[in-house]
C-alpha positions as CSV (number, residue, x, y, z in Angstrom):
1,M,12.2,5.1,32.5
2,S,11.2,3.1,35.6
3,F,7.8,2.5,33.9
4,F,9.4,1.0,30.8
5,A,11.8,-1.0,33.0
6,K,8.9,-2.4,34.9
7,Y,6.5,-3.2,32.0
8,F,8.9,-3.7,29.1
9,P,12.0,-5.3,30.8
10,N,13.3,-6.9,27.7
11,A,12.4,-4.1,25.3
12,V,14.3,-1.5,27.2
13,T,17.5,-3.4,26.5
14,M,16.7,-3.4,22.7
15,K,16.5,0.3,21.9
16,S,18.8,0.1,18.9
17,D,16.9,-3.0,17.6
18,F,13.6,-1.2,17.8
19,L,15.0,1.9,16.1
20,Q,16.4,-0.3,13.3
21,A,13.2,-2.3,13.0
22,T,11.0,0.8,12.9
23,W,13.3,2.4,10.2
24,E,13.1,-0.9,8.2
25,T,9.3,-0.9,8.3
26,I,9.2,2.8,7.2
27,Y,11.7,2.1,4.5
28,M,9.7,-0.9,3.1
29,T,6.5,1.1,3.3
30,L,7.8,4.2,1.6
31,I,9.6,2.5,-1.3
32,T,6.8,0.1,-1.9
33,A,4.2,2.9,-1.7
34,V,6.1,4.9,-4.4
35,V,6.6,1.9,-6.8
36,A,3.3,0.2,-6.2
37,G,1.6,3.6,-6.2
38,I,2.8,4.4,-9.7
39,I,1.9,1.0,-11.1
40,G,-1.4,0.8,-9.3
41,M,-2.4,4.3,-10.4
42,A,-1.5,3.5,-14.1
43,I,-3.5,0.3,-14.0
44,G,-6.4,1.9,-12.1
45,I,-6.6,4.7,-14.7
46,G,-6.4,2.1,-17.5
47,L,-9.3,0.2,-16.0
48,I,-11.5,3.3,-15.7
49,V,-10.9,4.7,-19.2
50,T,-11.1,1.3,-21.0
51,Q,-14.2,0.0,-19.2
52,P,-17.5,-0.3,-21.1
53,G,-18.6,3.3,-21.6
54,G,-15.2,4.7,-20.8
55,I,-13.5,7.5,-22.7
56,L,-11.2,5.0,-24.3
57,E,-13.4,2.0,-24.2
58,N,-11.5,-1.2,-25.1
59,R,-12.9,-4.5,-23.9
60,V,-9.8,-6.5,-24.7
61,I,-7.5,-4.2,-22.7
62,Y,-10.0,-3.8,-19.9
63,N,-10.5,-7.6,-19.5
64,I,-6.8,-8.2,-19.5
65,L,-6.1,-5.6,-16.8
66,D,-9.2,-6.7,-14.8
67,K,-8.1,-10.4,-14.8
68,I,-4.5,-9.5,-13.8
69,V,-5.8,-7.4,-10.9
70,N,-8.2,-10.2,-9.8
71,L,-5.5,-12.8,-10.1
72,F,-2.9,-11.2,-7.9
73,R,-5.4,-9.9,-5.4
74,S,-6.6,-13.5,-5.0
75,I,-3.2,-14.9,-4.0
76,P,-2.6,-14.9,-0.2
77,F,0.5,-12.8,0.6
78,V,2.3,-15.5,2.5
79,I,2.0,-17.8,-0.5
80,L,3.0,-15.0,-2.9
81,L,6.2,-14.5,-0.9
82,A,7.2,-18.1,-1.6
83,V,6.0,-18.2,-5.2
84,I,7.9,-15.2,-6.4
85,A,11.1,-15.9,-4.4
86,P,13.0,-16.9,-7.5
87,V,12.0,-13.6,-9.2
88,T,13.0,-11.7,-6.1
89,R,16.5,-13.4,-6.2
90,I,16.9,-12.4,-9.8
91,I,16.0,-8.8,-9.1
92,V,17.8,-8.1,-5.8
93,G,20.1,-11.1,-5.5
94,T,18.4,-12.6,-2.4
95,A,14.9,-13.5,-1.2
96,I,15.6,-12.6,2.4
97,G,16.0,-9.1,3.9
98,T,14.3,-5.7,3.9
99,T,15.1,-4.8,0.3
100,A,14.1,-8.3,-1.0
101,A,10.7,-7.9,0.8
102,I,9.9,-4.9,-1.4
103,V,9.5,-7.0,-4.5
104,P,6.6,-9.1,-3.2
105,L,5.2,-6.1,-1.4
106,V,4.9,-4.2,-4.7
107,I,3.3,-7.2,-6.4
108,G,0.9,-7.7,-3.6
109,S,-0.2,-4.1,-3.1
110,A,-0.2,-2.7,-6.6
111,P,-3.3,-4.7,-7.7
112,F,-5.1,-3.7,-4.5
113,Y,-4.3,0.0,-5.1
114,A,-5.3,-0.3,-8.7
115,R,-8.8,-1.5,-7.7
116,Q,-9.1,1.2,-5.1
117,I,-8.1,3.9,-7.7
118,Q,-10.7,2.5,-10.2
119,N,-13.4,2.7,-7.5
120,A,-12.3,6.2,-6.5
121,L,-12.4,7.5,-10.1
122,A,-15.7,5.8,-10.7
123,E,-17.3,8.2,-8.2
124,V,-16.4,11.2,-10.5
125,D,-19.6,12.8,-11.8
126,H,-20.1,11.5,-15.4
127,G,-21.7,14.8,-16.3
128,V,-18.5,16.6,-15.7
129,I,-16.7,14.2,-18.0
130,E,-19.4,14.7,-20.7
131,A,-19.0,18.4,-20.3
132,A,-15.2,18.2,-20.8
133,E,-15.7,16.0,-23.9
134,A,-18.3,18.6,-25.2
135,V,-15.7,21.4,-25.1
136,G,-13.2,19.3,-27.0
137,S,-11.0,18.0,-24.2
138,G,-9.0,14.9,-25.2
139,P,-8.5,11.8,-23.1
140,I,-5.2,13.0,-21.5
141,A,-6.8,16.3,-20.5
142,I,-9.9,14.5,-19.1
143,I,-7.7,12.1,-17.1
144,F,-5.7,14.9,-15.4
145,R,-8.2,17.7,-15.3
146,V,-11.3,15.8,-14.5
147,Y,-10.7,12.3,-13.2
148,L,-7.6,13.0,-11.0
149,R,-8.7,16.5,-10.0
150,E,-12.3,15.7,-9.2
151,G,-11.5,12.4,-7.6
152,L,-8.5,13.6,-5.6
153,A,-10.2,13.3,-2.2
154,D,-11.2,9.7,-2.8
155,I,-7.8,9.0,-4.2
156,I,-6.2,10.2,-1.0
157,R,-8.6,8.1,1.1
158,S,-7.8,5.1,-1.1
159,S,-4.1,5.7,-0.7
160,V,-4.5,5.8,3.1
161,L,-6.3,2.5,3.0
162,T,-3.6,1.0,0.9
163,L,-0.8,2.4,3.1
164,I,-2.4,0.9,6.2
165,S,-2.8,-2.4,4.4
166,L,0.8,-2.2,3.3
167,I,2.1,-1.8,6.9
168,D,0.2,-5.0,7.7
169,L,2.0,-6.7,4.8
170,T,5.4,-5.5,5.9
171,A,4.8,-7.0,9.3
172,M,3.9,-10.3,7.6
173,A,7.0,-10.2,5.4
174,G,9.1,-9.3,8.4
175,A,7.9,-12.4,10.2
176,I,9.5,-14.6,7.6
177,G,12.8,-12.9,7.2
178,G,11.9,-9.5,5.7
179,G,13.1,-7.5,8.7
180,G,11.2,-4.6,10.4
181,L,8.8,-4.7,13.3
182,G,7.2,-7.9,12.2
183,N,10.5,-9.7,12.4
184,L,11.1,-8.2,15.9
185,A,7.6,-9.1,17.1
186,I,7.6,-12.7,15.9
187,N,11.2,-13.9,15.6
188,V,12.3,-12.2,18.8
189,G,9.4,-11.5,21.0
190,Y,7.1,-14.4,20.3
191,S,9.9,-17.0,19.8
192,R,11.7,-16.1,23.0
193,F,8.4,-15.7,25.0
194,E,9.3,-12.0,25.5
195,S,5.7,-10.7,25.2
196,D,6.7,-7.1,26.1
197,V,8.8,-7.0,22.9
198,T,5.9,-8.2,20.8
199,F,3.5,-5.8,22.5
200,L,5.8,-2.7,22.0
201,A,6.3,-3.6,18.3
202,M,2.5,-3.8,18.0
203,L,2.2,-0.4,19.6
204,I,4.7,1.2,17.3
205,I,2.8,-0.3,14.3
206,L,-0.4,1.2,15.7
207,V,1.2,4.6,16.0
208,L,2.3,4.5,12.4
209,V,-1.2,3.5,11.3
210,F,-2.9,6.2,13.3
211,A,-0.5,8.8,12.0
212,I,-1.1,7.8,8.4
213,Q,-4.9,7.8,9.0
214,L,-4.9,11.2,10.7
215,C,-2.8,12.9,8.0
216,G,-4.8,11.2,5.3
217,D,-8.1,12.3,6.8
218,L,-7.0,15.9,7.2
219,L,-5.6,16.1,3.7
220,A,-8.7,14.5,2.2
221,R,-11.0,17.0,3.9
222,R,-8.9,19.8,2.8
223,V,-9.2,18.9,-0.9
224,D,-12.7,17.6,-0.9
225,H,-14.8,19.9,-3.1
226,S,-18.0,18.6,-1.8
227,A,-17.1,19.2,1.9
């Protein structure tokens, strides 16, 4: 305790604040991961099956999805927060707070995840897909039994990358009123010149990132058929 009192004099008096901020960061990350994960997975699969040479080739749908992903991936997250504030107010009643931050977080991370899923599924051996088509497997069966099964390891790695990026976005959202560790680091630590608060918030974020990376790597190696 004396170590923390010496090197984190301000942070030790804010235990409840750090617990609350950590929970808010985890809450934003988990809810966004679920919602953006479902949306991103659907768009990513849509991209891979409708692309030229895909099992459901459709240039119109592919171009629409591709342009939507490119558009939203091109908007800086800080600007996105401001642009969709009216939409956020309609959905949750306010543009400030932890729950309100989830709306822009989903919009900002879903396109990124969709592109990651497309790239992951593109690595699936095309010969396996052709073999499945040869035995009469339909598009739904190929998606679940070939694409998602054979590409599972890469999907996990893509999900880890997206989660880490998402934690970064939660910190950015927190800095402008979204709550969480980003809010604590900037609006408390930085604004009050309490550098130990900012540093401890950063350490907690790093622990979360390393934990996600470790669990993701272990899970990916476990399901990797080529390993």
